[in-house]
Every structure is written in structure tokens, then in C-alpha cells.
Backbone as CSV, one residue per row, in Angstrom:
resi,resn,N_x,N_y,N_z,CA_x,CA_y,CA_z,C_x,C_y,C_z
1,MET,6.585,10.032,12.303,6.660,9.756,10.873,5.292,9.565,10.242
2,SER,4.312,9.091,11.046,2.989,8.898,10.463,2.398,10.212,9.991
3,GLU,2.848,11.325,10.581,2.361,12.629,10.146,2.736,12.900,8.689
4,ARG,3.845,12.311,8.259,4.263,12.500,6.865,3.254,11.866,5.905
5,VAL,2.576,10.813,6.353,1.541,10.174,5.540,0.367,11.134,5.365
6,ALA,-0.081,11.702,6.476,-1.202,12.637,6.404,-0.845,13.841,5.542
7,GLU,0.371,14.329,5.674,0.794,15.495,4.905,0.799,15.195,3.405
8,ALA,1.138,13.966,3.032,1.156,13.600,1.606,-0.243,13.711,1.003
9,PHE,-1.264,13.268,1.759,-2.639,13.388,1.264,-3.064,14.852,1.208
10,ARG,-2.680,15.627,2.238,-3.041,17.049,2.233,-2.410,17.775,1.041
11,ALA,-1.168,17.454,0.742,-0.477,18.124,-0.363,-1.140,17.795,-1.696
12,ALA,-1.524,16.529,-1.886,-2.199,16.151,-3.132,-3.535,16.868,-3.249
13,ARG,-4.263,16.912,-2.127,-5.579,17.573,-2.129,-5.427,19.058,-2.466
14,ALA,-4.371,19.682,-1.933,-4.144,21.105,-2.201,-3.872,21.360,-3.673
15,GLU,-3.358,20.345,-4.359,-3.095,20.473,-5.799,-4.303,20.058,-6.633
16,GLY,-5.420,19.731,-5.974,-6.641,19.387,-6.689,-6.639,18.020,-7.327
17,ARG,-5.890,17.091,-6.749,-5.833,15.738,-7.302,-5.824,14.723,-6.169
18,ARG,-5.847,13.448,-6.545,-5.802,12.371,-5.557,-4.353,11.883,-5.397
19,ALA,-4.044,11.374,-4.216,-2.702,10.846,-3.974,-2.496,9.558,-4.771
20,VAL,-1.298,9.386,-5.282,-0.946,8.202,-6.075,0.050,7.361,-5.275
21,ILE,-0.283,6.070,-5.116,0.499,5.187,-4.252,0.911,3.941,-5.046
22,PRO,2.106,3.907,-5.613,2.563,2.690,-6.288,3.037,1.646,-5.288
23,TYR,2.800,0.378,-5.646,3.263,-0.758,-4.829,4.329,-1.521,-5.607
24,LEU,5.386,-1.929,-4.907,6.376,-2.839,-5.474,6.713,-3.896,-4.435
25,THR,7.047,-5.090,-4.903,7.496,-6.149,-4.012,8.992,-5.981,-3.754
26,ALA,9.392,-5.903,-2.495,10.798,-5.715,-2.157,11.639,-6.874,-2.694
27,GLY,12.727,-6.531,-3.342,13.640,-7.568,-3.837,13.309,-8.089,-5.213
28,TYR,12.253,-7.569,-5.839,11.875,-8.013,-7.177,12.103,-6.905,-8.182
29,PRO,12.695,-7.154,-9.317,13.183,-8.453,-9.799,14.504,-8.877,-9.166
30,SER,15.212,-7.957,-8.530,16.397,-8.253,-7.728,16.503,-7.154,-6.686
31,PRO,17.230,-7.371,-5.606,17.338,-6.304,-4.599,17.860,-4.992,-5.176
32,GLU,18.869,-5.062,-6.029,19.434,-3.842,-6.602,18.431,-3.154,-7.533
33,ALA,17.777,-3.959,-8.392,16.818,-3.385,-9.334,15.616,-2.801,-8.601
34,PHE,15.204,-3.462,-7.521,14.061,-2.937,-6.758,14.340,-1.525,-6.266
35,VAL,15.509,-1.314,-5.684,15.829,0.019,-5.148,15.864,1.045,-6.277
36,GLU,16.413,0.660,-7.414,16.476,1.591,-8.541,15.075,1.942,-9.048
37,VAL,14.241,0.921,-9.253,12.890,1.157,-9.780,12.051,1.945,-8.779
38,ALA,12.131,1.549,-7.509,11.349,2.245,-6.489,11.749,3.713,-6.404
39,THR,13.026,3.998,-6.541,13.488,5.388,-6.504,12.898,6.178,-7.662
40,ARG,12.870,5.576,-8.845,12.300,6.253,-10.022,10.809,6.512,-9.828
41,LEU,10.093,5.492,-9.356,8.650,5.657,-9.178,8.334,6.671,-8.072
42,ALA,9.157,6.690,-7.040,8.914,7.615,-5.926,8.922,9.067,-6.380
43,ARG,9.685,9.358,-7.435,9.732,10.748,-7.931,8.387,11.192,-8.491
44,ARG,7.521,10.227,-8.836,6.209,10.554,-9.403,5.087,10.038,-8.505
45,ALA,5.390,9.820,-7.230,4.410,9.259,-6.297,4.236,10.180,-5.101
46,ASP,3.097,10.021,-4.422,2.866,10.748,-3.175,3.265,9.907,-1.977
47,LEU,3.032,8.611,-2.078,3.465,7.637,-1.073,3.934,6.408,-1.836
48,LEU,4.683,5.557,-1.155,5.199,4.346,-1.795,4.898,3.154,-0.890
49,GLU,4.309,2.104,-1.491,4.001,0.891,-0.730,5.012,-0.186,-1.105
50,VAL,5.665,-0.746,-0.099,6.674,-1.781,-0.311,6.172,-3.078,0.309
51,GLY,6.094,-4.125,-0.495,5.607,-5.407,-0.017,6.735,-6.291,0.475
52,LEU,6.584,-6.832,1.668,7.550,-7.789,2.203,7.243,-9.161,1.590
53,PRO,8.176,-9.760,0.852,7.898,-11.077,0.257,7.504,-12.094,1.323
54,TYR,6.459,-12.858,1.013,5.926,-13.800,1.991,5.459,-15.046,1.254
55,SER,5.654,-16.193,1.857,5.404,-17.462,1.165,3.931,-17.808,1.044
56,ASP,3.062,-17.156,1.816,1.634,-17.478,1.766,0.808,-16.188,1.693
57,PRO,0.992,-15.438,0.597,0.345,-14.116,0.497,-1.109,-14.237,0.054
58,LEU,-1.988,-14.529,1.004,-3.378,-14.864,0.702,-4.133,-13.735,-0.005
59,GLY,-3.745,-12.497,0.244,-4.472,-11.386,-0.355,-3.959,-10.985,-1.723
60,ASP,-2.868,-11.608,-2.161,-2.249,-11.197,-3.419,-2.614,-12.140,-4.546
61,GLY,-2.818,-11.569,-5.731,-3.101,-12.336,-6.915,-1.839,-12.948,-7.495
62,PRO,-1.955,-13.634,-8.641,-0.827,-14.387,-9.200,0.382,-13.528,-9.561
63,THR,0.166,-12.292,-10.002,1.311,-11.456,-10.402,2.212,-11.167,-9.211
64,ILE,1.623,-10.702,-8.129,2.437,-10.375,-6.952,2.929,-11.650,-6.266
65,GLN,2.156,-12.715,-6.342,2.634,-14.003,-5.800,3.921,-14.432,-6.501
66,ARG,3.953,-14.302,-7.830,5.176,-14.692,-8.567,6.350,-13.810,-8.160
67,ALA,6.098,-12.523,-7.990,7.177,-11.617,-7.576,7.707,-12.006,-6.197
68,SER,6.794,-12.338,-5.278,7.223,-12.752,-3.936,8.034,-14.034,-3.997
69,GLU,7.564,-14.980,-4.812,8.273,-16.265,-4.914,9.683,-16.061,-5.447
70,GLN,9.819,-15.203,-6.469,11.157,-14.967,-7.027,12.059,-14.290,-6.004
71,ALA,11.519,-13.309,-5.295,12.327,-12.622,-4.280,12.780,-13.601,-3.207
72,LEU,11.871,-14.469,-2.773,12.227,-15.446,-1.736,13.277,-16.423,-2.252
73,ARG,13.153,-16.837,-3.517,14.154,-17.751,-4.090,15.531,-17.104,-4.116
74,GLN,15.552,-15.771,-4.209,16.837,-15.051,-4.219,17.343,-14.762,-2.809
75,GLY,16.635,-15.296,-1.831,17.089,-15.149,-0.453,16.628,-13.882,0.245
76,VAL,15.651,-13.200,-0.338,15.175,-11.951,0.285,14.318,-12.295,1.496
77,ARG,14.791,-11.887,2.661,14.060,-12.086,3.909,13.887,-10.727,4.589
78,THR,13.323,-10.751,5.785,12.996,-9.491,6.463,14.225,-8.599,6.642
79,ALA,15.350,-9.176,7.053,16.550,-8.361,7.278,17.014,-7.697,5.989
80,ALA,16.883,-8.412,4.876,17.295,-7.835,3.593,16.367,-6.698,3.190
81,VAL,15.074,-6.872,3.449,14.106,-5.810,3.118,14.404,-4.559,3.944
82,LEU,14.787,-4.781,5.177,15.157,-3.659,6.040,16.282,-2.835,5.402
83,GLU,17.262,-3.517,4.868,18.382,-2.813,4.233,17.934,-2.107,2.957
84,MET,17.021,-2.749,2.198,16.526,-2.104,0.978,15.749,-0.837,1.316
85,VAL,14.937,-0.907,2.364,14.183,0.282,2.782,15.146,1.382,3.214
86,ARG,16.188,0.993,3.934,17.169,1.996,4.387,17.839,2.672,3.179
87,ALA,18.175,1.864,2.174,18.802,2.429,0.962,17.823,3.338,0.227
88,LEU,16.562,2.909,0.205,15.535,3.707,-0.473,15.307,5.028,0.249
89,ARG,15.293,4.976,1.571,15.061,6.196,2.348,16.151,7.231,2.116
90,GLU,17.361,6.763,1.842,18.452,7.698,1.561,18.242,8.432,0.246
91,ARG,17.342,7.874,-0.605,17.155,8.448,-1.941,15.858,9.229,-2.102
92,THR,14.928,9.086,-1.169,13.637,9.754,-1.336,13.048,10.152,0.008
93,ARG,12.267,11.244,-0.002,11.555,11.670,1.197,10.088,11.265,1.153
94,VAL,9.666,10.591,0.083,8.277,10.138,-0.047,7.950,9.159,1.087
95,PRO,6.784,9.297,1.738,6.412,8.344,2.797,6.406,6.902,2.275
96,ILE,6.952,5.998,3.079,7.018,4.577,2.713,6.093,3.785,3.637
97,LEU,5.206,3.008,3.030,4.334,2.103,3.779,4.816,0.679,3.548
98,LEU,5.039,-0.055,4.609,5.426,-1.459,4.480,4.169,-2.320,4.523
99,MET,3.949,-3.129,3.478,2.829,-4.063,3.461,3.360,-5.444,3.836
100,THR,2.859,-5.965,4.938,3.334,-7.271,5.383,2.204,-8.047,6.048
101,TYR,2.276,-9.342,5.932,1.346,-10.191,6.669,1.832,-10.296,8.111
102,VAL,0.959,-10.775,8.988,1.260,-10.660,10.407,2.314,-11.677,10.873
103,ASN,2.423,-12.829,10.212,3.391,-13.826,10.668,4.833,-13.330,10.686
104,PRO,5.316,-12.652,9.647,6.689,-12.126,9.736,6.875,-11.150,10.897
105,VAL,5.825,-10.406,11.231,5.916,-9.481,12.363,6.086,-10.265,13.658
106,LEU,5.248,-11.289,13.832,5.301,-12.084,15.059,6.610,-12.854,15.152
107,ALA,7.154,-13.273,14.004,8.419,-14.027,14.015,9.555,-13.190,14.595
108,TRP,9.525,-11.891,14.337,10.559,-11.010,14.885,10.192,-10.503,16.285
109,GLY,8.906,-10.513,16.573,8.395,-9.832,17.773,7.921,-8.458,17.352
110,GLY,6.681,-8.096,17.726,6.085,-6.880,17.210,6.914,-5.627,17.433
111,ALA,7.301,-5.377,18.679,8.029,-4.144,18.981,9.352,-4.090,18.221
112,ARG,10.073,-5.213,18.206,11.370,-5.247,17.504,11.181,-4.990,16.012
113,PHE,10.176,-5.621,15.427,9.919,-5.474,13.995,9.592,-4.028,13.653
114,PHE,8.626,-3.465,14.376,8.176,-2.107,14.044,9.286,-1.074,14.296
115,GLU,10.002,-1.228,15.389,11.069,-0.263,15.687,12.181,-0.341,14.650
116,ALA,12.483,-1.552,14.181,13.530,-1.705,13.171,13.139,-1.009,11.868
117,PHE,11.897,-1.212,11.438,11.490,-0.595,10.176,11.280,0.910,10.322
118,ALA,10.801,1.342,11.474,10.695,2.783,11.690,12.087,3.413,11.649
119,GLY,13.055,2.726,12.230,14.421,3.231,12.218,15.020,3.274,10.823
120,ALA,14.555,2.379,9.961,15.057,2.344,8.582,14.394,3.407,7.705
121,GLY,13.282,3.982,8.207,12.655,5.052,7.434,11.234,4.784,6.990
122,VAL,10.637,3.682,7.475,9.234,3.393,7.137,8.322,4.319,7.940
123,ASP,7.237,4.770,7.291,6.291,5.695,7.934,5.032,5.004,8.435
124,GLY,4.724,3.854,7.872,3.498,3.170,8.269,3.543,1.718,7.844
125,VAL,2.596,0.964,8.385,2.551,-0.455,8.091,1.132,-0.838,7.699
126,ILE,1.024,-1.667,6.641,-0.261,-2.183,6.176,-0.300,-3.664,6.511
127,LEU,-1.310,-4.069,7.283,-1.408,-5.463,7.738,-2.729,-6.044,7.228
128,PRO,-2.734,-6.641,6.038,-4.005,-7.059,5.431,-4.697,-8.226,6.114
129,ASP,-3.944,-9.046,6.849,-4.581,-10.229,7.454,-4.760,-10.101,8.962
130,LEU,-4.598,-8.888,9.490,-4.784,-8.707,10.932,-6.094,-7.981,11.219
131,PRO,-7.095,-8.658,11.814,-8.249,-7.918,12.348,-7.747,-7.119,13.549
132,PRO,-7.661,-5.807,13.458,-6.942,-5.034,14.483,-7.510,-5.175,15.880
133,ASP,-8.813,-5.430,15.995,-9.410,-5.553,17.322,-9.045,-6.876,17.990
134,GLU,-8.470,-7.829,17.210,-8.072,-9.101,17.805,-6.671,-9.048,18.405
135,ASP,-5.874,-8.036,18.075,-4.553,-7.895,18.672,-4.222,-6.404,18.839
136,PRO,-4.987,-5.720,19.692,-4.732,-4.281,19.869,-3.336,-3.995,20.412
137,ALA,-2.729,-4.955,21.119,-1.376,-4.729,21.646,-0.370,-4.596,20.502
138,LEU,-0.585,-5.371,19.443,0.312,-5.286,18.290,0.141,-3.933,17.591
139,VAL,-1.102,-3.489,17.479,-1.363,-2.172,16.889,-0.697,-1.081,17.732
140,ALA,-0.810,-1.214,19.034,-0.208,-0.217,19.932,1.314,-0.211,19.790
141,ALA,1.908,-1.379,19.579,3.371,-1.442,19.413,3.798,-0.689,18.158
142,ALA,3.018,-0.813,17.101,3.335,-0.068,15.870,3.205,1.429,16.098
143,ARG,2.150,1.824,16.811,1.951,3.257,17.098,3.101,3.796,17.943
144,ARG,3.532,3.011,18.929,4.633,3.472,19.794,5.917,3.685,18.995
145,ALA,6.069,2.889,17.926,7.254,3.043,17.075,7.116,4.245,16.138
146,GLY,5.949,4.897,16.168,5.744,6.076,15.335,5.169,5.773,13.968
147,LEU,4.643,4.563,13.795,4.139,4.151,12.488,2.635,4.361,12.368
148,ALA,2.197,4.780,11.188,0.773,4.759,10.876,0.346,3.299,10.734
149,THR,-0.871,3.004,11.170,-1.386,1.626,11.064,-2.567,1.625,10.097
150,VAL,-2.379,0.976,8.961,-3.360,0.992,7.879,-3.990,-0.391,7.758
151,PHE,-5.326,-0.411,7.775,-6.050,-1.675,7.651,-7.010,-1.608,6.473
152,LEU,-7.410,-2.784,6.026,-8.226,-2.891,4.823,-9.702,-3.077,5.161
153,LEU,-10.547,-2.484,4.313,-11.982,-2.723,4.371,-12.445,-3.119,2.977
154,ALA,-13.417,-4.008,2.907,-13.876,-4.570,1.640,-15.355,-4.259,1.433
155,PRO,-15.859,-4.482,0.222,-17.288,-4.239,-0.029,-18.198,-5.044,0.899
156,THR,-17.699,-6.147,1.419,-18.509,-6.975,2.306,-18.452,-6.519,3.761
157,SER,-17.633,-5.515,4.071,-17.517,-5.048,5.458,-18.835,-4.426,5.923
158,THR,-19.271,-4.835,7.092,-20.497,-4.273,7.661,-20.213,-2.912,8.281
159,GLU,-21.272,-2.178,8.602,-21.086,-0.880,9.250,-20.367,-1.045,10.582
160,ALA,-20.727,-2.082,11.316,-20.071,-2.324,12.603,-18.587,-2.608,12.403
161,ARG,-18.266,-3.359,11.337,-16.864,-3.688,11.076,-16.086,-2.428,10.688
162,ILE,-16.711,-1.596,9.878,-16.049,-0.351,9.474,-15.738,0.498,10.714
163,GLN,-16.717,0.615,11.615,-16.504,1.405,12.833,-15.338,0.850,13.642
164,THR,-15.271,-0.464,13.757,-14.200,-1.093,14.538,-12.834,-0.861,13.897
165,VAL,-12.749,-1.074,12.598,-11.450,-0.978,11.918,-10.929,0.461,11.924
166,VAL,-11.791,1.434,11.672,-11.281,2.811,11.607,-10.784,3.295,12.968
167,ARG,-11.297,2.710,14.051,-10.802,3.092,15.384,-9.329,2.744,15.559
168,HIS,-8.873,1.720,14.859,-7.488,1.276,14.993,-6.599,1.785,13.858
169,THR,-7.172,2.540,12.948,-6.447,2.963,11.745,-5.923,4.380,11.904
170,SER,-4.739,4.605,11.369,-4.196,5.961,11.284,-3.514,6.097,9.931
171,GLY,-3.307,7.315,9.499,-2.712,7.536,8.177,-3.781,7.595,7.105
172,PHE,-4.291,6.441,6.710,-5.404,6.378,5.770,-6.051,5.009,5.855
173,VAL,-7.256,4.913,5.311,-7.975,3.647,5.249,-7.806,3.081,3.850
174,TYR,-7.519,1.792,3.772,-7.306,1.120,2.490,-8.608,0.415,2.111
175,ALA,-9.279,0.931,1.072,-10.535,0.341,0.615,-10.251,-0.621,-0.533
176,VAL,-10.616,-1.860,-0.350,-10.421,-2.886,-1.375,-11.607,-2.826,-2.335
177,SER,-11.326,-2.647,-3.614,-12.409,-2.414,-4.574,-13.228,-3.657,-4.858
178,VAL,-12.648,-4.833,-4.644,-13.326,-6.083,-4.970,-13.170,-7.069,-3.832
179,THR,-14.045,-8.054,-3.793,-13.866,-9.156,-2.853,-13.019,-10.201,-3.561
180,GLY,-11.756,-10.253,-3.231,-10.847,-11.176,-3.901,-9.423,-10.739,-3.669
181,VAL,-8.535,-11.125,-4.576,-7.117,-10.828,-4.412,-6.717,-9.665,-5.312
182,THR,-5.473,-9.200,-5.125,-4.950,-8.126,-5.954,-4.860,-8.581,-7.408
183,GLY,-4.815,-7.605,-8.322,-4.674,-7.945,-9.734,-5.235,-6.839,-10.605
184,ALA,-4.599,-6.642,-11.762,-5.076,-5.624,-12.694,-6.428,-6.017,-13.260
185,ARG,-7.323,-5.053,-13.392,-8.649,-5.310,-13.944,-9.005,-4.207,-14.944
186,ALA,-9.883,-4.561,-15.887,-10.257,-3.598,-16.920,-11.140,-2.496,-16.354
187,ARG,-11.931,-2.836,-15.354,-12.837,-1.855,-14.766,-13.124,-2.231,-13.327
188,LEU,-13.307,-1.233,-12.478,-13.639,-1.499,-11.087,-15.145,-1.664,-10.935
189,PRO,-15.580,-2.396,-9.931,-17.027,-2.508,-9.689,-17.640,-1.141,-9.411
190,GLU,-18.865,-0.937,-9.841,-19.542,0.343,-9.612,-19.697,0.619,-8.121
191,GLU,-19.693,-0.443,-7.315,-19.955,-0.299,-5.883,-18.796,0.339,-5.123
192,VAL,-17.645,0.553,-5.798,-16.490,1.069,-5.063,-16.782,2.457,-4.491
193,GLY,-17.532,3.259,-5.217,-17.879,4.586,-4.707,-18.717,4.507,-3.445
194,ALA,-19.649,3.576,-3.442,-20.510,3.408,-2.259,-19.685,2.954,-1.062
195,LEU,-18.702,2.081,-1.301,-17.853,1.619,-0.204,-17.090,2.789,0.413
196,VAL,-16.512,3.628,-0.435,-15.755,4.776,0.078,-16.668,5.704,0.878
197,ARG,-17.857,5.940,0.369,-18.789,6.819,1.099,-19.175,6.211,2.445
198,ARG,-19.363,4.897,2.486,-19.688,4.249,3.758,-18.544,4.422,4.750
199,ILE,-17.306,4.277,4.279,-16.152,4.441,5.178,-16.068,5.884,5.667
200,LYS,-16.239,6.830,4.749,-16.107,8.232,5.103,-17.188,8.688,6.090
201,ALA,-18.274,7.941,6.169,-19.315,8.277,7.139,-18.846,8.014,8.563
202,HIS,-17.745,7.257,8.708,-17.280,6.869,10.046,-15.919,7.446,10.415
203,THR,-15.254,8.136,9.484,-13.918,8.645,9.785,-13.584,9.838,8.913
204,GLU,-12.705,10.689,9.425,-12.208,11.814,8.629,-10.864,11.477,7.986
205,LEU,-10.366,10.261,8.208,-9.113,9.860,7.587,-9.273,9.783,6.065
206,PRO,-8.195,10.016,5.306,-8.269,9.802,3.863,-8.552,8.325,3.569
207,VAL,-9.183,8.078,2.433,-9.461,6.719,1.987,-8.783,6.508,0.631
208,ALA,-7.990,5.460,0.510,-7.341,5.122,-0.758,-7.924,3.806,-1.270
209,VAL,-8.157,3.742,-2.575,-8.719,2.533,-3.190,-7.612,1.750,-3.882
210,GLY,-7.572,0.459,-3.615,-6.623,-0.427,-4.267,-7.299,-1.698,-4.717
211,PHE,-6.536,-2.610,-5.308,-7.000,-3.862,-5.894,-7.747,-3.553,-7.199
212,GLY,-7.116,-3.713,-8.301,-7.766,-3.537,-9.596,-7.396,-2.267,-10.335
213,VAL,-6.757,-1.302,-9.669,-6.345,-0.075,-10.361,-5.136,-0.405,-11.238
214,SER,-5.259,-0.172,-12.530,-4.195,-0.614,-13.432,-3.900,0.367,-14.555
215,ASN,-4.765,1.360,-14.773,-4.581,2.252,-15.911,-5.298,3.576,-15.626
216,GLU,-5.336,4.450,-16.630,-5.947,5.763,-16.432,-7.435,5.643,-16.111
217,ALA,-8.132,4.744,-16.806,-9.589,4.641,-16.621,-9.946,4.142,-15.229
218,THR,-9.265,3.099,-14.753,-9.581,2.578,-13.427,-9.144,3.553,-12.327
219,ALA,-8.031,4.250,-12.571,-7.601,5.257,-11.588,-8.619,6.389,-11.511
220,ARG,-9.145,6.806,-12.665,-10.145,7.874,-12.677,-11.401,7.433,-11.929
221,GLN,-11.787,6.175,-12.130,-12.977,5.643,-11.463,-12.779,5.633,-9.949
222,ALA,-11.605,5.176,-9.491,-11.321,5.140,-8.053,-11.242,6.549,-7.479
223,ALA,-10.618,7.441,-8.242,-10.400,8.803,-7.759,-11.695,9.596,-7.647
224,ALA,-12.747,9.132,-8.314,-14.023,9.845,-8.244,-14.555,9.888,-6.823
225,ALA,-14.208,8.878,-6.022,-14.729,8.823,-4.659,-13.639,8.930,-3.604
226,ALA,-12.445,8.452,-3.924,-11.407,8.285,-2.909,-10.433,9.461,-2.870
227,ASP,-9.583,9.455,-1.842,-8.547,10.467,-1.701,-7.222,10.009,-2.293
228,GLY,-7.119,8.724,-2.603,-5.886,8.191,-3.163,-6.145,6.904,-3.918
229,VAL,-5.221,6.549,-4.798,-5.338,5.303,-5.555,-4.035,4.519,-5.414
230,VAL,-4.174,3.210,-5.271,-3.023,2.312,-5.129,-2.923,1.464,-6.376
231,VAL,-1.754,1.426,-6.992,-1.539,0.577,-8.166,-0.369,-0.345,-7.874
232,GLY,-0.570,-1.657,-8.057,0.475,-2.618,-7.726,0.726,-3.642,-8.803
233,SER,-0.239,-4.517,-9.038,-0.017,-5.627,-9.960,0.375,-5.155,-11.356
234,ALA,-0.217,-4.062,-11.826,0.106,-3.577,-13.172,1.564,-3.134,-13.259
235,LEU,2.099,-2.585,-12.162,3.519,-2.201,-12.149,4.412,-3.429,-12.148
236,VAL,4.062,-4.399,-11.302,4.865,-5.625,-11.217,4.799,-6.393,-12.548
237,ARG,3.619,-6.395,-13.164,3.470,-7.080,-14.453,4.330,-6.410,-15.526
238,ALA,4.423,-5.084,-15.492,5.287,-4.386,-16.451,6.736,-4.777,-16.243
239,LEU,7.150,-4.839,-14.976,8.521,-5.277,-14.694,8.752,-6.694,-15.212
240,GLU,7.780,-7.548,-14.996,7.876,-8.948,-15.406,8.033,-9.052,-16.922
241,ALA,7.378,-8.154,-17.649,7.418,-8.175,-19.113,8.606,-7.402,-19.674
242,GLY,9.442,-6.857,-18.801,10.592,-6.088,-19.260,10.214,-4.702,-19.755
243,GLU,9.040,-4.219,-19.340,8.580,-2.887,-19.749,8.840,-1.879,-18.633
244,ASP,8.691,-0.609,-18.958,8.947,0.445,-17.968,7.694,0.676,-17.122
245,PRO,7.723,0.365,-15.828,6.542,0.576,-14.987,6.163,2.052,-14.848
246,LEU,7.106,2.943,-15.156,6.791,4.370,-15.057,5.682,4.750,-16.046
247,THR,5.597,4.044,-17.174,4.526,4.305,-18.143,3.160,4.029,-17.509
248,VAL,3.069,2.926,-16.763,1.818,2.587,-16.061,1.517,3.646,-15.011
249,LEU,2.528,4.029,-14.257,2.302,5.004,-13.179,1.843,6.350,-13.733
250,GLU,2.401,6.762,-14.861,1.982,8.038,-15.452,0.516,7.982,-15.882
251,ALA,0.087,6.850,-16.396,-1.326,6.707,-16.778,-2.223,6.803,-15.552
252,VAL,-1.806,6.165,-14.473,-2.585,6.226,-13.232,-2.610,7.655,-12.699
253,ARG,-1.508,8.359,-12.799,-1.477,9.769,-12.355,-2.475,10.605,-13.142
254,ARG,-2.564,10.361,-14.452,-3.529,11.127,-15.254,-4.958,10.865,-14.771
255,GLY,-5.256,9.603,-14.484,-6.586,9.276,-13.995,-6.862,9.888,-12.630
256,ALA,-5.857,9.881,-11.762,-6.019,10.415,-10.408,-6.164,11.933,-10.415
257,ALA,-5.659,12.546,-11.460,-5.742,14.007,-11.557,-7.064,14.465,-12.158
258,LYS,-7.777,13.528,-12.806,-9.035,13.875,-13.474,-10.116,12.882,-13.101
259,PRO,-10.582,12.926,-11.856,-11.628,11.984,-11.447,-12.905,12.180,-12.245
260,VAL,-13.717,11.126,-12.305,-14.970,11.159,-13.065,-15.889,12.246,-12.542
């Protein structure tokens, strides 16, 4: 299934644009609404990132934290997310990446967790709080289940750190545009291009930029250097405001299609 991730980037590149990756929190604003919204967004996406609600999401800003809290209050747990992913997979062939912190994985047991989500139709897993070299057995368990393993690199990552992380990464590398948490921003730091170039010096994997992409301008800025753009908080914020997140996604698509 991880091959489907690579194919999504190749297909976008063949069309002369960058891959677009929307993020949604599973179970927000409700389990039923999540599946409906995710299905709509998937029709205009190259890959789809699904966040597992977690009570201590250190990498997420206030918008996604609120979405996680609401989902958890509604009783959304790992087993429920599994069912939502299964329902979503029946509706779309777009590659699905599960974004989860490492504690929920360990609570289920790595092999059991990864095999369950692979069986439900997940293509890869994003683990933002796992230094992959500190638990290579867990990374290997995900690979054995057929999942791409995606890890994050930040502007503060050293060359040695980049080399280490890309050795454990498959599918694509997730470049964090800022040192901080997720959240919509008016403009990305100028250094994001340099970060992508530093990563690309160590790997041939596609690089996607996330954290701060929220509109056409920020997507265009990210797309100038990267192979893909991730938009999350701006979509969740639109849902929170009762607006159509597809409007945000279309703006990001325009930016991704016309890099600077």
C-alpha cells in the first residue's frame, strides 16, 4: 500500500503540480460528518491525512487541539477511528495517512495497531513524536504491515539528524515549516525553501511542507520548493466556523498548481 503514496506524488508531478494533502481530525465534528467531509475533500486531494484524536497532542496548535478534545468527548477512540477509516476507504481510492502520536500505538501494541489500520485501508503512518532511530523495531513493524513510515523534520534539524530520519522514512518526508505547533499562518518563513533543499540533498523521497499552509499564497510559497503541501488547521477552522472546508482546499490547490 505504501506504493500508492509514491504513485500519488508521481501522478501530481506528471500533471506539473504539487501534491495536495488535506488533514482532518477523525471524528470531528462528529464521526458521521467526518466521513462525509473527508470523502468530499478526497475528491480534490492527492493524499488524505487523518488525525487520531489524542489527549496530549504536543505538536498541534489550538485549532486541532479543540477538534481532538471534542472528538474525545464524543467517545472517539482508536477502535472508532478504525471503523471511520474503513468507511472512508470504501468511498475513495486516495492514499490515507494516519497521523498519530506514539502512545496510542504502544497501547494497542505496534504490530496489532499497524496491521489493524493497514487492514482498514491506511497506506502510511505519520508519527510526529517518535525519533525513529530510538525505536527501529516499531518502524519495522509498520513496514511489515505494508505501511509507509513518515517522519517530521524541522528548520532546527541538523544535517546528521536529517540523514538519520530519512533512513527510516518511506513514502515522503514531512517538512515542518516552523519551529512550533500546527496552525494557519499568513506567511511561511523564508527559510522553508532552504529546509526542503537540505532534506533533498539526503534523499530522493518526495518532500511535503506542512504547518502554516492555509491559503493560496502560503501553498504557493511551500510549493516553490516542495513536492507536496499539507493543509490542516485552516480546514478544521472552517469546519468549526460552519464554513465549507472545500473552499480552503481549492485555494490551496491553486497555490500548489502555481508555485512561485
